[in-house]
N, C-alpha and C positions, 0 to 999 in steps of 0.2 A: 622157572624159566630154566630155559636150554640155553647152552653156549651158541648153538646155531642161530637162534633167536637173536643173540647180542650181535652175531656176525651181520645178519640182515639189518639189524638196526643201524650198525655203523655204515655199512653201504648206500642205505637209503638216504641218510643224514648227510654222507659225503656228496652223493651225487645230487641230491636235492630232486630226485626224480625216481619213481618205482621202476618204470622202465629201462633207464640206464642202469640201475642197482642190479636189476635182473640180469642184464647183458654182462655187466662185470662179474657177476656170482656164476654165470653159467647157468642159469636157469629161466624159465618163462616167468611172466609177471603174476599170473593168478598164485601159484604156491607161495611167491615172497609176500603177496599181499595178505594172503591167509596167515601166514607165520606172523606177521606184524600184528595182525587183528587178534590172534590169540595171546600174544604177549600184552596187548591192550586189555583185553578182557581179565587177564590174569592179575592184572596190576590195577585195574580199575580206572584207568585214566587213558586219554588220548595222547599218543606220543608224537603224532603228526598232524598238520593242518593240510589236508588235501586239497588242490585247486586243479583247474585244467592245466596250468604252466608246471606242475611240480608237487612237490611236498616239503614243508617245512617245519622243523622242530617246534612243539609247543613248549611251555615253562616246563611241563614235567619230562618231556623228552630231553631237553637241555641238561637237566637234573640226573637224568639216567646214564646219559653219554660217559662221563668220566669212570664210572664202575663199570660199563661195559667194555670200554678201552681195557681197562685193568684186567677184567676177566678173560678178555681174548688175548691179551699179553702174556698173562700168567698161564694160558693154556699151551699158547706156543713155546713158552720157556719150558714148560713140564716136559714136552713132549722133546725139545731139544735136550733136556738133561736126561731124560731116559735113553735117547739115542746115544748120547754121549757115554753113559755107563754101560751100555751094550757094546758099544765100540770104543775100548779103553785105549785103541792105538791111534784113535783120532785125533789130530793136532788142536791144540789150545788156539782158538781164533783170537787174535789180538788187534784192535783197531788203533790207529796210529795217526794222531794230528801231527802235521809235517814238523812242528818244532818238536816233538819228542824224539826225532831221529837221531839225534847227537845228544840228549840227555840221559834219559834211563834206559833207553833202549840196549846198549851194550852189555850192561849189567844182567839185563833181562835174559838175553841171549845167553849169556855165561851160566847162569841159574839154570836154564832149561837145559843146556848142555849137561851140567853136572847131574841132574836128576833124571836125563833121558826122558824128557817130554818134548814132543816135536810141537812146534809154534807154526801158526800160519799167519802172516803178518799183512794186515790189510790197511792201506794208507785211506783215511776217510777223516772228513772234517769232524768237529765236535758235534756240529748240529745232525750229521748223518750217523753218528756213532749211537747217539742217545736211543732212537728207536730200535737199533739193530741189538744193543745189550738189553732192552727191556723184553724184546720176543725171543730173544735166544740165538740170534745169527751171529752175535758175537760174545765171547767170555769174559775178556777184558777190554778195557778201553784206556789209552792215555789221551786224556781230553784237556782242553783249556776251559778252565771256570771263567767268569760265574756263567750259569745256565740254569733254567728250569728243569729239574731232574724228574726223571719218571717215578712214580711211586717205588719204595723200597730200594731203589739204587743208592749203592753204597759209594761214597767218594772219600778219598784220602789223597790228602795235599802231599805232593811230593818236591815241588820247588816253587819258589815265587822269585823270578828273576826282574832286575830293573830293565827298563827300556833303553836301549843305545840306539845310535845312528850308524847306517851302513851307508856311506856316501863314495862316489866315484873316487879313486885315490888320487889322480890329479887335482883334484879341488882343494887338498890339504897338504900341509908339510909335515914331515916327521916329528916337528916339535909340538904340533898342535895335540894338545893333551884332550881338550874338549872342542865341541863346534857349536855354533848358534843355531837357534831353530830356523833363522833365516835362510841357511843354506839349503834346508829341505822344503822350506814353505812354497815354494814356487815350481818344485819338482817331484813332489811327493808321489811315490809308488806305495799303495797300500790294498789291502784285502778287501772285499766287498763287504758293505755294512752287513748284510744278511748273514754273513759269515760268522760273524762275533760283534752283536750290536753294541753290548757294553763296552768292550775294549776298544771297539772303533770310535765311540763317543768319547772315551777318556783320552784318546789321540787327539781327536778334534778339540777337547776341551784344554789340551796341553798347548797346542797353539794359540787359540784364541785368548786363553788366559794370560798368555805371555805377549800379547799383541800382534798376532799374526793370524792372517787369514790365509790357509793352505789350499793350495791348488792341487787336486789330484790329478797328474797326467796320466795315470794308467792304474788299472785295478788287476791283481794278479791273485789267484785263490792258493797257490802253493808256495812254499818257501824258495825252493831251487829256481822256477822261473823268475821269481823276483830279484833274486841276488844275481842272476845272469842279466837282467835289465839293468841293475845297478851298475855291474862291471862293463857293460857295452856304453856307460854314460848316459843311459835313458833317463835316469832320475835317481831320487835317493828314497832310503826306507827307513823304517824303524823296526828292530828285531829283538828278542829277548837276549840278555847278556850271555845266556848259554850258546847261542849261536855265535857270537863273536871269539868265545873261548873255543869252540870245536869246528868251526868251519870258515878256515882261513880260504881265500879266493883271491887270486890275481886280479887286480884292478879294483879292489874295494878295499876301504879303510874303515874299520869300526872306530867310534869315538864316543865318549861320554857326551851329555847335553848340558850345555850351559844355560840354565833356566832359573827363573826366580821362583818357581812353584816345584811343588814336589813331583818327580818324574813318575809316571804310573808304572804298574808291575805287568810282568806277562806271566800268570801263573799256569802250572800244570799239575793234573791230578789223575790217580788211578781210579778207574770206575768198574764197578760189577754189581751185578744182583746178587742175592744171597746165594750161599756156595755150602755143597755139600762138603762135610769135613774129609770125607774120603775121595773127593774128586781130584782130577789131575790138577785143576786149577789152584784148589787149595794148597796141595803139596808143592806147587809151583811158589806161590806167594809165601810158605812158610820157610823155602828156600831163599828166595830173593830178598825178602824183608825190606820192601820198596821204600819204607819211611827212611830207611839208612842207607839207600843205594845210591842217592843222588849227590853228586860233589857239590859243594857249596863253598862260595868264596866271594870275594869282591872283584868285579871285572876290572882289569887295568887297560887303560888305552893302548892301541896297537901301536907297536913301532915298526915301521916299515909298510909296504904295500899288502903283503900276505902272510903277516905273522900275528898271532894273538896268544894271549896267555893269561892265566889266573893267578891272583895273589892269594895264599892261603894264609 
């Protein structure tokens, strides 16, 4: 079996059609068909059911797909590692979920400066970071679990923050230590479900288990646009407590939730594929020690419209 055959297998399976797969691969259909046929002869099984409308994986094809993906991703990552070793001055590429911007990121930047390793920061959702880490387009990822991790991906917990409310400041007074979910239920601004299905479901369950049916008035993928909508009085949202500690914003009040059930948490983790001990990434992590880099504490209710603090 050859790596190129695995690439051909993946293209046909994903396109469901030999012609479309050939176009995607920049080749004509006959060589592609011949490549798949050679693979089938070598394995002694049929990988596709061919019809006039397209091609569909057989049971054997489905069984081979995960290994083919791993092989192709490993090859891409090996290429990226080799290029990185050749170009030692290349920056370490770090993916950032938006909630990481005000948590571990400052300490990571300080560590990189101390060891003189350049960084290139790329703000991406967790879902977009995972394949980029697997195929070598990213070196490190600051991600929000839980998720289905690619094979061999190493994940280290950085922080687990409780969820708190971010509401328009004119809806609460300074004496309010907590707010009811009723203040958010009919004006909720939330990230799309596809961006974090497990956390999204936990937030929905928080409302329903406390007797509320939430109305999502708007979806926003990134944190800053979400907070801007709240500051403009367009709705209210839920954020990790670390945001309340680090992102004061005029027009927003951060408050704990008055609920009868346990408040969900918003975890943050560091993810990367296996590292060479001599790589710049390994040197950076040795200096950073991210398991100790995250400030921890109990979030305290905000006093005033744009002030937050942490009790340690």
